[in-house]
C-alpha positions, 0 to 999 in steps of 0.5 A: 980466928982459925975458924973464920975461913971455914965459917966463911966457906959455910956462909958462902955455900949457904948464900949460894943454896938460898939463891938457887932456891929463890931464883928457881921459883921454889920459895915463891911457889911454897909461899903460895901453897902456904898462903892457900893450904898450910899458912903456918908451915912456911918459915922464910924469915927467922923472925917468924919463929914462935909468932902466933898471929893469924895467917890464914887471911887468904883462906875462905874455904878450908877444903884443901887444908883438911884434905892435906890433913887427911893425907897426913893421917892416911899416910901415917896409919897406912905406912908407919902406924904405931899400933901395928908392925910396919917393918921387919928385918930380913937377910938377903938369903931366903934359906937363912931367913928360915933358920930358927935362931936367925928368925928369932933374932930378927924378930927380937931386934924388930921389937926392940926398935919398935920400943925405941921408936915408941920411946922417942918423938918419932910418931909426933914428927912423922905426921907433920912430915907427911903433911909437908911432903904432900903439900910442898913436895919436900920435907926435912927432919933430923935423926939425932943420937940422943946422948945419955949426957944430954938426958942427964942435963934435963933429968929425963929418961934416956932415949936412943934417938930424937927427931926434929923437923925443919919447916919448909923455907928454913932448909936448903939441900943439895944432891949427890951425882946419884940423885940422893940428898947428901947436903942440908943447910938449915937456919933456925932460931934458938934461945940463949938458954938453949944454945948454952945448954947444947954447946956450953957457954965457953963456945958461945960468942962474947955477945951471947955470953953477955946476954947469958950473964945478964939473965936474958936466956929467952932472947932469940939467936940466929943459928946455922947448921950445915951438914955435908959430905966430908970429902972436900976440905975435910974438917979436922973435927970430923976425921974419919967421918963420912959427913961433917957437921958445923953449928955456928952463930949467923950474926956473930963476928969472928969466931962464932963456931959453936961445934964442929963434928961429923956423922958416920951416916947421914942424919937428915931425912929428906923425903920428896913426893915426886922428882923430875929429872935432875931437880933437887926439890920435889913436886907434890899433890898440893902443887897440882891442886893449887889452881883448884884451891885458887879457884875455890877461894875466888868462887867462895868470895863471889858466892858470899858477895852474891848472898850479901847482894840478895839479902842486903841489896844496894839502894837508890836515894834522892838528893835529900838523903845526902849519901854517896854513890855505892854499888856494894851490898847495902850501898846507897846511890844518890839521884834526883829522879825520886820525889821527896816522898820516896827518898830511898828505893831498891832499884832491883834485887839480883837473882843469882843462881846460888844452887848452880854456884854451889854445884860448881864449888862442890866440883872444885872441892871434889877435884881437890879431895881427889888430888890428895887421894882423900877417898883412899886414905879415908878408907883407912882412917874412917872404917870401924874395923881393921881393913885388910891389905887385900880388901884395900887392893881390891877396892882401890887397886887403881889408886894404889898403882898410882901411889906405887912410885910415891911409896917406893920413894918414901921408903927409899928417902924416909923410912930406909934412912930412918931405920938404918940410922936408928940401927946404927945408933943402937949398935954404937950403944952396944945393943948388939954386942956379944953377951947382950940380949940381942947378940946376933947369931954366928950365921949373920956374922958379916952379913948385910940385912935388908928391910921389908915393909909390912905396913897396910899400904905396903902389903896392899901394893904387893897384894895387887899381884895376888889377884893373878895368882888367884885366877891361876888357882881357879884355872887349875881347879877348873881343869883338874877334874878333866885332866888330873895330871895338870896338877903336876904342873903346879908347884904348890910350895912355891905358890904358898911362899910367894903368896905369903910374901906378897901378903906380908905374912910373918916368916915364922908362920911358914915352916922350913923346907927341912921340917916339911920334908921330915913331916912328909917322909914321916907321913908316908911311913905312917901310911905305909905301916897303916896299909900293911896293918890293914892287909895283915889279916888277909896275908895271915889267912892266905898263909894258913891256907897255903900251909894246908895245901898239898903242893906235891900235885904239880897241876894244882893252882897253889903249885902253879902260883908258887912256880910263878912267884919263883920265876918272878 
């Protein structure tokens, strides 16, 4: 029973986080977003796990759902496309970045991490996360160290990291004093077989052990996983770790703890689209377009009723028709004002302006598409060629400026932790030890690395600033014919380096300053030698004439020239 007090503390905090999420209206807001946009992405009850019944009963027009999917595809291709490099490593020291061995090591590590990501399930999880954060404002996934032992159990090839997403409503988060998410409590269901495979039958409760012994390995069990800073009532099982981790059976009595351990870095990836003040959860484009999504469903419903009334209008019948009163499409109302020969008649056929209604519906659809930035992302996904960052910046500069803060937050809360966590796992696996293929050069000993993003959207953000540089270059070109000395004001080397950095050009393309200086010095020397060689015939002729000249006459031109040279 030694674990009971800790389990009670975890359970108490879980209830507090759930109550906070519910009482502040987040859960009800997410439920409405799910009903009208992504009905299968909300998991408020663990009993809904693996249920396949129809859930889109409130959706008549799927514009919002399709726009959310376009946003997800656009973010995926624009930020983290597996088909092209989207990040690179660099040193905070620019001079070090230009050093050959350092540049080569950075490139080799980047390529190795790209292979690690491709071998994992990252590119299956990221689109789902972009969709969730775009609609609900907050998404959550975990980056696990895919241990060799677990791979051997399943017979699969070894991988370095594995990613797992948590649906909205199944996780609860808290932030540090600096506003970073540092706590995640998650509720999930696992089968008996999965629990035994991951934790071992000895760690399971007697109830679960009994189910396993009876062969009921596909029965679902409620599980809780808690990750939080290891600075309050530090776990003895996470000694020396920055974060503690605890898995336990939610419904087990007594000792239901499955595993207690810790992490050196936070394994949670919890991006938020926008955050207001001290809010814990984020806001999203989906929340902005929710009123439009409601209006669209209502208008679509009214349009269908109008069409039905026009094609199948209500009728008036005599008493002989023996029918109830109805004003629905095709309905019949009983009256005694009709004679027997006219037992049933159509009182009127409504004339409803369907075209005007369609125009209004299309305006609502357009607002939804604009809210999800569909015009920008379709440019990335629908073109039949690769779009350059400069072209995107020129065509969608205003939209890119609006997305700037969002991209910065996603880099800070999703991509930075993703790369840091993967790099740390690779380091613990010995990928960067001395003697390995990726042994770092001595110049990087003890140095910190920084991450630079070179995705199409990241480059487009930086390329927005190149327009002012282009205008300055045009200004120099305009003034130079009138005042050639104005070019002395232009540091072309600095301009090229800044321009290349904004465009995300690989640093290996630009040569180091030492190499440039050597080439320039050699060029000056070659030009001097060529000039001397060109002047050599004239010098030789002058020397011959001078040798044949009588210098004894002090009044001769040659004698006077020699006197002038001597004086000089």
